[in-house]
C-alpha positions in Angstrom: -10.8 -34.4 -6.6 -13.8 -35.5 -4.7 -16.2 -36.7 -7.4 -13.6 -39.5 -7.9 -12.9 -40.4 -4.0 -14.1 -43.8 -3.2 -14.7 -45.7 0.1 -14.3 -49.7 -0.3 -13.6 -52.2 2.8 -11.2 -50.5 5.1 -9.8 -48.2 1.9 -10.4 -45.0 1.0 -8.5 -43.9 -2.7 -9.0 -41.4 -5.7 -9.8 -43.2 -8.9 -9.6 -41.8 -12.0 -9.2 -42.6 -15.9 -8.6 -45.9 -17.5 -5.4 -47.5 -18.5 -1.9 -48.5 -17.5 -2.6 -48.3 -13.6 -0.5 -45.9 -11.9 -1.2 -45.7 -7.9 0.5 -42.8 -6.6 2.2 -43.0 -2.7 1.6 -39.6 -1.0 4.4 -38.5 2.4 4.1 -37.9 5.8 2.2 -34.4 5.9 1.1 -34.9 2.3 -2.4 -35.6 1.1 -3.9 -36.5 -2.4 -4.6 -33.2 -3.3 -0.8 -32.5 -3.4 -0.9 -35.0 -6.4 -3.8 -33.0 -8.6 -1.6 -31.7 -11.4 -0.5 -35.4 -12.2 -4.1 -36.6 -11.3 -6.2 -34.3 -13.6 -3.4 -34.8 -16.4 -2.5 -38.3 -16.8 -5.9 -39.7 -15.7 -6.8 -38.4 -19.8 -3.8 -39.9 -21.2 -4.3 -43.4 -21.4 -3.7 -44.0 -17.6 -6.0 -45.4 -14.8 -4.5 -43.1 -11.7 -5.2 -44.2 -8.6 -4.3 -42.7 -4.9 -5.0 -44.6 -1.9 -5.1 -42.6 1.3 -2.1 -44.6 3.7 -2.6 -45.4 7.2 0.2 -43.1 8.3 -1.7 -42.4 11.7 -4.3 -44.8 11.7 -2.3 -48.6 12.7 -1.4 -49.5 15.7 2.5 -48.1 16.7 3.5 -51.7 15.8 2.4 -51.4 12.3 3.5 -47.8 12.0 6.6 -48.3 9.6 7.9 -48.3 6.1 7.7 -52.3 5.8 4.4 -52.6 7.3 2.8 -49.4 4.8 4.9 -51.3 1.9 2.6 -55.0 3.0 -0.4 -52.0 3.3 0.0 -51.2 -0.4 0.5 -54.7 -1.6 -3.0 -55.5 -0.1 -4.4 -52.9 -1.9 -2.8 -53.6 -5.2 -4.1 -57.2 -4.9 -7.8 -56.0 -3.4 -8.1 -53.9 -7.1 -7.3 -56.5 -8.8 -4.3 -54.6 -10.4 -0.9 -56.1 -12.4 2.1 -54.4 -13.3 1.6 -51.3 -11.4 3.8 -48.5 -11.9 4.3 -46.5 -8.7 4.7 -42.8 -8.0 5.8 -41.5 -4.4 7.3 -38.4 -2.6 8.9 -38.1 0.0 8.3 -40.8 2.6 5.7 -42.3 -0.6 8.6 -42.9 -2.5 10.7 -44.8 0.1 7.2 -47.3 0.5 7.2 -47.5 -3.2 10.9 -48.6 -3.1 10.5 -51.2 -0.2 7.2 -52.3 -1.6 9.2 -53.2 -4.9 11.8 -54.7 -3.1 9.2 -57.3 -1.4 7.1 -57.9 -4.2 8.7 -57.3 -7.3 6.3 -58.9 -9.6 4.1 -56.7 -8.4 6.0 -53.2 -9.7 6.6 -52.3 -13.7 7.9 -49.3 -13.0 8.9 -46.7 -10.6 8.7 -43.2 -10.1 10.1 -41.2 -7.2 10.8 -37.7 -6.4 12.1 -36.3 -3.2 11.9 -40.0 -1.8 13.7 -40.8 1.3 15.3 -44.4 1.3 18.6 -42.9 1.5 19.1 -39.7 3.4 16.6 -38.5 6.3 16.7 -34.9 7.5 12.8 -34.8 8.0 11.9 -31.6 9.4 15.5 -31.2 11.0 17.1 -32.4 14.2 15.0 -30.5 16.5 11.7 -31.0 15.0 9.2 -30.9 16.1 8.4 -27.6 18.8 5.1 -28.2 19.3 3.2 -25.1 20.0 5.6 -22.9 18.0 3.9 -21.9 14.8 6.3 -19.5 13.5 9.0 -22.3 13.4 6.7 -24.7 11.9 6.1 -22.2 9.3 9.7 -21.8 8.2 10.2 -25.6 8.0 6.9 -25.9 5.9 7.9 -23.0 3.7 11.2 -24.9 3.5 9.9 -27.7 1.8 9.5 -25.3 -1.1 11.7 -23.2 -3.2 9.2 -20.8 -3.6 7.8 -20.3 0.6 4.2 -19.0 -0.8 4.0 -22.6 -1.9 3.3 -22.9 1.5 -0.2 -22.3 1.9 -1.4 -21.4 5.2 -3.9 -23.8 5.0 -0.9 -26.2 4.5 1.1 -24.8 7.6 -1.9 -24.9 9.7 -2.3 -28.7 8.7 1.1 -29.6 9.8 0.9 -27.4 13.3 -2.3 -29.1 14.1 -0.2 -32.5 13.2 2.8 -31.7 15.3 0.7 -30.6 18.3 -1.5 -33.8 17.9 -0.2 -36.1 20.5 -0.7 -39.4 18.9 0.1 -38.2 15.2 3.8 -36.4 17.0 4.6 -40.4 18.5 3.8 -41.7 15.1 5.8 -38.8 13.3 8.7 -39.7 15.5 8.2 -43.5 15.1 8.1 -43.4 11.2 11.1 -41.3 10.9 13.3 -43.9 13.0 11.6 -46.7 10.7 12.3 -44.4 7.6 16.0 -44.8 8.8 16.0 -48.2 10.3 14.9 -49.6 6.5 18.2 -47.7 4.4 17.5 -49.1 0.9 21.3 -48.6 0.0 22.4 -52.4 -0.3 19.0 -53.3 -1.8 18.9 -50.6 -4.3 21.7 -52.2 -7.0 19.5 -55.8 -6.9 16.2 -53.5 -7.9 16.0 -54.0 -12.0 12.8 -52.3 -12.2 12.9 -49.4 -15.1 13.0 -46.1 -12.6 12.0 -42.8 -13.3 13.9 -39.9 -10.8 12.5 -36.6 -10.7 14.1 -34.3 -8.7 14.2 -30.8 -7.6 17.5 -28.9 -7.8 16.9 -27.1 -4.5 15.5 -29.6 -2.3 16.4 -29.2 1.1 14.7 -32.1 2.5 16.4 -34.5 0.5 19.5 -32.5 -1.0 20.2 -33.2 -5.0 23.2 -35.0 -4.0 20.4 -38.1 -2.8 18.8 -38.0 -6.6 22.6 -38.6 -7.6 22.5 -41.4 -5.1 19.4 -43.4 -6.2 20.5 -43.1 -10.1 23.9 -44.4 -8.8 22.5 -47.3 -7.3 19.5 -48.2 -9.2 20.5 -50.1 -12.2 18.0 -49.1 -14.3 17.4 -45.8 -13.9 16.9 -42.2 -15.5 17.4 -39.0 -13.4 15.5 -35.4 -14.4 15.9 -32.2 -12.6 14.2 -29.3 -11.6 15.5 -26.2 -11.4 14.0 -23.6 -8.6 12.2 -26.7 -7.1 12.1 -28.1 -3.7 11.3 -31.2 -2.4 7.4 -31.7 -3.9 8.3 -31.0 -7.3 4.4 -32.7 -8.4 3.3 -29.9 -6.4 5.6 -26.4 -7.3 6.2 -27.4 -10.9 3.2 -29.8 -12.1 3.3 -28.9 -16.0 7.1 -29.8 -15.9 7.1 -32.7 -13.6 4.6 -34.0 -16.3 6.1 -33.3 -19.5 9.2 -35.0 -17.5 7.1 -37.9 -16.8 5.4 -38.4 -19.9 8.4 -38.2 -21.9 9.9 -41.1 -19.4 6.7 -43.1 -19.9 6.8 -42.8 -24.3 10.1 -43.2 -24.8 12.2 -44.4 -22.3 10.3 -46.6 -20.2 10.4 -50.2 -21.3 8.5 -52.7 -18.6 9.8 -55.6 -17.9 8.8 -58.7 -19.1 
């Protein structure tokens, strides 16, 4: 991804391809590389793929919340001169995409959410985080996936480093509280944007009933399941995820006029 990584002003982001813009929003512990499969596939299919680095750990505590992140995305989209974007978000990124759509509906032509927060928050569990307990963090990282091997040693090390960084720990807990505070249940029925919901049947972080609830509450949504799949479908089953998304974009998606 490095050859397509750019820094302009206060923004750092991945950009590849030409065509309809898909802006991808990563989650709390997720990096841009989590979307390698999506970026590589759709940047060759008539889409401009843009993945901004979200300021999860770099903004002041007062701006470490879902609403402020949604405004950051709006400012980034304006900075890039984009209109009618499709927002794709996983986990916290899905929540930010939903809240951005609530605040700035004129900016969004379509939504794709997978393992999104916004209705149900379990994050890393009630006892998270146990600083210094590597095996506990390893187990929690593995629980994100159906196949624990997807949680590579490098990924576990990254999560472990984050929860042992005092500032990141404080901000992680602040974001978790913000996610609960910014529950979307009352907002979703008013959001008419076409939405593709892709959910892992074995998601332990945001269980399958959460995907069902998003589909029930969003008036213009389509729900798709991936079997033997946890919280990050685009990482665990990239080919199936891309196939579902391409089918939705080609045969179901109709942007609001």
